[in-house]
C-alpha positions in Angstrom: -21.2 3.1 -28.9 -19.0 5.4 -26.7 -16.8 8.1 -28.1 -13.4 8.1 -26.5 -11.3 10.9 -28.2 -13.2 13.9 -27.0 -13.1 16.7 -24.4 -14.7 15.8 -21.1 -15.4 17.8 -18.0 -15.1 16.8 -14.4 -18.6 15.2 -14.1 -18.5 13.5 -17.5 -15.4 11.5 -16.4 -17.4 10.0 -13.6 -20.6 9.4 -15.5 -18.8 8.0 -18.6 -16.8 5.6 -16.4 -20.0 4.0 -15.2 -21.5 4.2 -18.7 -18.5 2.3 -20.0 -19.4 -0.6 -17.8 -23.1 -0.4 -18.7 -22.1 -0.8 -22.3 -19.2 -3.2 -22.1 -19.1 -4.4 -18.5 -20.2 -8.0 -19.1 -17.7 -8.6 -21.9 -15.0 -6.7 -20.1 -15.1 -8.6 -16.8 -15.5 -12.0 -18.5 -12.3 -11.4 -20.4 -10.6 -9.9 -17.3 -11.3 -13.0 -15.3 -10.2 -15.3 -18.1 -6.8 -13.6 -18.2 -6.4 -12.8 -14.5 -8.2 -15.7 -12.9 -5.2 -18.0 -12.7 -2.9 -15.3 -11.2 -5.6 -14.3 -8.6 -6.1 -18.0 -7.6 -2.3 -18.5 -7.3 -2.0 -15.4 -5.1 -4.8 -16.6 -2.8 -3.2 -20.0 -2.6 0.2 -18.5 -1.6 -1.4 -16.3 1.0 -3.6 -19.1 2.4 -1.0 -21.8 2.6 2.1 -19.6 2.9 1.0 -17.1 5.5 -1.8 -18.8 7.5 0.8 -20.3 9.9 2.7 -17.0 10.0 -0.3 -14.9 11.0 -1.4 -17.6 13.4 1.9 -17.5 15.1 1.9 -13.7 15.2 -1.5 -13.3 16.6 -1.2 -16.3 18.9 2.0 -15.1 20.5 0.4 -11.7 21.1 -2.7 -13.2 22.6 -0.8 -15.5 24.9 1.9 -13.0 25.7 4.6 -15.2 24.4 6.7 -13.2 21.9 9.4 -15.8 22.0 7.0 -18.3 20.3 6.8 -15.9 17.3 10.5 -15.4 17.2 11.1 -19.2 17.3 8.5 -19.6 14.4 10.4 -17.1 12.3 13.8 -18.8 12.9 12.3 -22.3 12.2 10.5 -21.2 9.0 12.7 -18.6 7.4 13.2 -20.5 4.2 9.5 -21.1 3.7 8.7 -17.4 4.4 11.4 -16.2 1.9 10.1 -18.5 -0.8 6.5 -17.5 -0.2 7.6 -13.8 -0.2 9.4 -14.2 -3.5 6.4 -16.0 -5.1 4.0 -13.4 -3.8 6.2 -10.6 -5.2 6.4 -12.2 -8.6 2.7 -13.0 -8.7 1.6 -9.5 -7.4 3.9 -7.6 -9.8 2.7 -9.8 -12.7 -0.9 -9.2 -11.7 -0.2 -5.5 -11.4 1.1 -5.3 -15.0 -1.8 -7.3 -16.3 -4.3 -5.2 -14.4 -2.8 -2.0 -15.7 -2.5 -3.2 -19.3 -5.8 -5.1 -19.7 -7.9 -1.8 -19.8 -5.3 -0.3 -22.1 -5.7 -3.0 -24.7 -9.4 -3.4 -24.2 -10.2 0.4 -24.5 -7.9 0.7 -27.4 -9.9 -1.9 -29.3 -13.2 -0.4 -28.4 -12.0 3.1 -29.4 -11.1 1.6 -32.8 -14.7 0.3 -33.2 -14.5 -3.3 -32.1 -17.3 -4.4 -29.8 -17.3 -8.2 -29.5 -13.8 -8.5 -27.9 -12.5 -11.9 -26.9 -9.8 -13.0 -24.4 -7.7 -14.2 -27.4 -7.8 -10.7 -28.8 -6.3 -9.2 -25.6 -3.9 -12.1 -25.3 -2.7 -11.4 -28.9 -2.1 -7.8 -27.9 0.1 -8.9 -25.0 2.0 -11.2 -27.4 2.3 -8.6 -30.1 3.7 -6.0 -27.6 5.9 -8.6 -25.8 9.0 -6.4 -25.7 7.1 -3.4 -24.5 5.2 -5.4 -21.9 8.6 -6.7 -20.6 10.0 -3.1 -20.5 6.9 -1.8 -18.8 7.1 -4.6 -16.2 10.7 -4.0 -15.2 10.4 -0.2 -15.6 7.4 0.1 -13.4 8.4 -2.5 -10.9 12.0 -1.4 -10.3 12.0 2.3 -11.4 8.6 4.0 -11.3 7.0 2.2 -8.3 10.0 2.5 -6.0 10.1 6.3 -6.6 6.4 6.5 -6.1 6.7 4.6 -2.8 9.4 7.0 -1.6 7.2 10.0 -2.4 4.2 8.3 -0.8 6.3 7.4 2.2 7.5 11.0 2.7 3.9 12.2 2.4 2.8 9.6 4.9 5.4 10.7 7.4 4.3 14.3 7.0 0.8 13.2 8.2 2.2 13.5 11.7 2.6 17.2 11.2 -0.9 17.5 9.6 0.3 19.0 6.4 0.8 15.5 5.1 -3.0 15.0 4.9 -3.2 17.7 2.3 -0.1 16.5 0.5 -1.5 12.9 0.4 -4.7 14.2 -1.2 -2.6 15.4 -4.1 0.2 12.9 -4.3 -1.9 9.7 -4.4 -4.2 10.7 -7.3 -1.4 12.2 -9.3 0.9 9.2 -8.9 -2.0 6.9 -9.9 -2.9 8.9 -13.0 0.8 9.2 -14.1 1.3 5.5 -14.0 -2.0 4.8 -15.9 -1.3 7.6 -18.4 2.1 6.1 -19.0 0.6 2.7 -19.8 -2.0 4.1 -22.2 0.5 6.3 -24.0 3.2 3.7 -24.2 0.9 1.2 -25.9 -1.1 3.6 -28.0 1.8 4.8 -30.1 5.4 4.3 -31.0 7.0 6.3 -28.1 9.8 5.0 -25.9 9.5 4.2 -22.2 10.8 7.5 -20.9 9.1 9.6 -23.6 5.7 8.2 -22.6 6.6 8.6 -18.9 7.4 12.3 -19.6 4.1 12.7 -21.4 2.3 11.1 -18.5 3.7 13.7 -16.1 3.3 16.7 -18.4 -0.3 15.9 -19.5 -1.5 16.2 -15.9 -0.9 19.9 -16.0 -1.4 20.9 -19.7 -2.9 19.8 -22.9 -0.7 18.7 -25.8 -1.2 21.9 -27.8 -0.4 24.0 -24.7 -3.0 26.6 -25.6 -6.0 25.4 -23.5 -6.7 25.7 -19.8 -4.9 23.2 -17.6 -6.9 19.9 -17.1 -5.2 19.3 -13.7 -8.2 20.1 -11.5 -10.7 18.1 -13.4 -8.3 15.1 -13.5 -7.5 15.4 -9.8 -11.2 16.0 -8.8 -12.6 13.1 -10.8 -9.9 10.7 -9.5 -10.5 11.8 -5.9 -14.2 11.1 -6.2 -13.7 7.7 -7.8 -11.1 6.8 -5.1 -13.4 7.7 -2.3 -16.2 5.6 -3.8 -13.8 2.7 -4.3 -12.6 3.0 -0.7 -16.1 3.0 0.7 -17.2 -0.1 -1.2 -13.9 -2.0 -0.8 -13.7 -1.4 2.9 -17.0 -3.1 3.3 -15.7 -6.3 1.7 -12.2 -6.3 3.2 -13.5 -5.7 6.7 -15.6 -8.9 6.7 -12.6 -11.2 7.5 -11.5 -9.1 10.4 -15.0 -8.9 11.8 -15.2 -12.7 11.7 -11.9 -12.9 13.5 -13.0 -10.6 16.3 -16.3 -12.4 16.6 -14.4 -15.6 16.9 -12.0 -14.0 19.4 -14.8 -12.7 21.6 -17.1 -15.8 21.5 -14.4 -18.6 21.9 -13.6 -19.8 25.4 -9.9 -19.7 26.3 -8.1 -22.6 24.6 -4.4 -23.4 24.4 -4.6 -24.5 20.8 -6.6 -21.4 19.8 -4.2 -19.1 21.6 -1.3 -20.8 19.9 -2.8 -20.4 16.4 -6.2 -18.8 16.1 -6.2 -19.5 12.3 -5.8 -23.3 12.7 -8.6 -25.6 11.5 -11.7 -24.8 9.6 -11.9 -21.2 10.9 -8.5 -20.4 9.3 -9.6 -21.9 6.0 -12.9 -19.9 6.1 -11.1 -16.7 7.1 -8.6 -16.8 4.2 -11.2 -17.9 1.7 -13.3 -14.9 2.6 -10.2 -12.7 2.5 -9.3 -14.1 -0.9 -12.8 -13.4 -2.2 -12.8 -9.9 -0.8 -9.4 -9.3 -2.5 -10.8 -10.5 -5.9 -13.8 -8.1 -5.5 -11.4 -5.2 -4.7 -9.3 -6.1 -7.7 -12.4 -6.0 -9.9 -13.5 -2.7 -8.5 -10.1 -1.1 -9.3 -11.0 -1.4 -12.9 -13.4 1.5 -12.5 -10.4 3.7 -11.6 -8.4 2.3 -14.5 -11.2 3.1 -17.0 -11.6 6.6 -15.4 -7.9 7.3 -16.0 -8.2 5.9 -19.5 -10.9 8.4 -20.4 -8.7 11.2 -19.0 -5.9 10.0 -21.3 -8.2 10.1 -24.3 -9.2 13.6 -23.2 -5.6 14.7 -23.1 -4.9 13.6 -26.7 -6.4 16.7 -28.2 -4.2 16.1 -31.3 -6.4 13.2 -32.2 -9.8 14.5 -31.3 -10.7 16.0 -34.7 -9.0 13.2 -36.6 -11.0 10.5 -34.8 -14.3 12.5 -35.2 -13.7 12.7 -39.0 -12.9 9.0 -39.1 -16.2 8.2 -37.3 -18.2 10.4 -39.7 -16.6 8.6 -42.6 -17.5 5.3 -41.1 -21.1 6.3 -40.6 -21.2 7.4 -44.3 -19.9 4.0 -45.4 -22.4 2.1 -43.2 -25.3 4.1 -44.7 
C-alpha cells in the first residue's frame, strides 16, 4: 500500500506516479471510464456529426481555391455551428471538472486506507460535495481558467521575441499545478474557494510551516518531465488521423466531390473515429499528470505528515 502524506524528492514524484498505477491502475481506469465514458462518447459524437461538414468545407474550399464556398457554408449553417459550439463547451467543461476531481476523490480514499474502490463510491463523493463541485465548476470555468488563458496567451505572444519560450516553460507547469493543488485542497478540507486557491498558489513556493526549503524546483522539474513524456506519447496517437488525411490527399485522384468535402463518406467516419479514440487515449494519459500533482499536494501538507504516520502505526498495531 502506498504512503501519501510524506516528503518526496524530485525523482520520487515520477517513480511513485507510475507505482501508483502499478498498484491501483486497473481499478482506477475502470472507475474512470465508468464515470467519464458517457461524456467522452457524447463529445466524440458532437465533434463527428457537428464538425465533420465544417472541417470538410474548410479544407475543401482551400484545396479547390474557393474561399467563397466556406463563407457560404458558414452563413448557411450558423445556427448548427453555434448549437454544436455550446454543446461542446458544456461537455468539455463538465469533462474537465470530472477529470480534475476524479483523482482527487480516488486518491483521498486510497490515502484513507480504502483499496477496493467502486464507481459508486466516487459518485457518492461527487453527490456529497455537490455544492463544492458546482462552485469549483463555475469558479474554474469562468474565473481561474480565463485568467490562466490570458497569462498563457501573453506568454505565447512573447515566444516571437524568444524570451517567451523560457516563460512558457515556467508558466504552463505552474498554472497546471495551481489548478490541481486547488482541487485537492478544496476537497480535502473545509476551506473556502479562495482560501484553497490562495493555498494552491503559495504552496508552489513554500511549505506550510515556512521553515523548510522551497519545494518549487522539485515540483516544477517533476511536472516538466511528466509533461514531456505525455507530449511524446500523445503526439504519436493524435498524429495518426492527420497522417491518414495526408495519405488520402496524396493518393486520391482529383475529384470534385473529394475537393468539395474530403471528409465525406467512409473516410470521414474513419478519420473522426480514429480522432475520437486518440482523444480518449490522451485523456487517459492525462491522469498520470493529475496523480503526479496529487502526490505533490500530499508532499506540501507537512502539517499532516506526522499525524498520518502515527495513524498508520496505530492501524498496524490493531491489525496485529
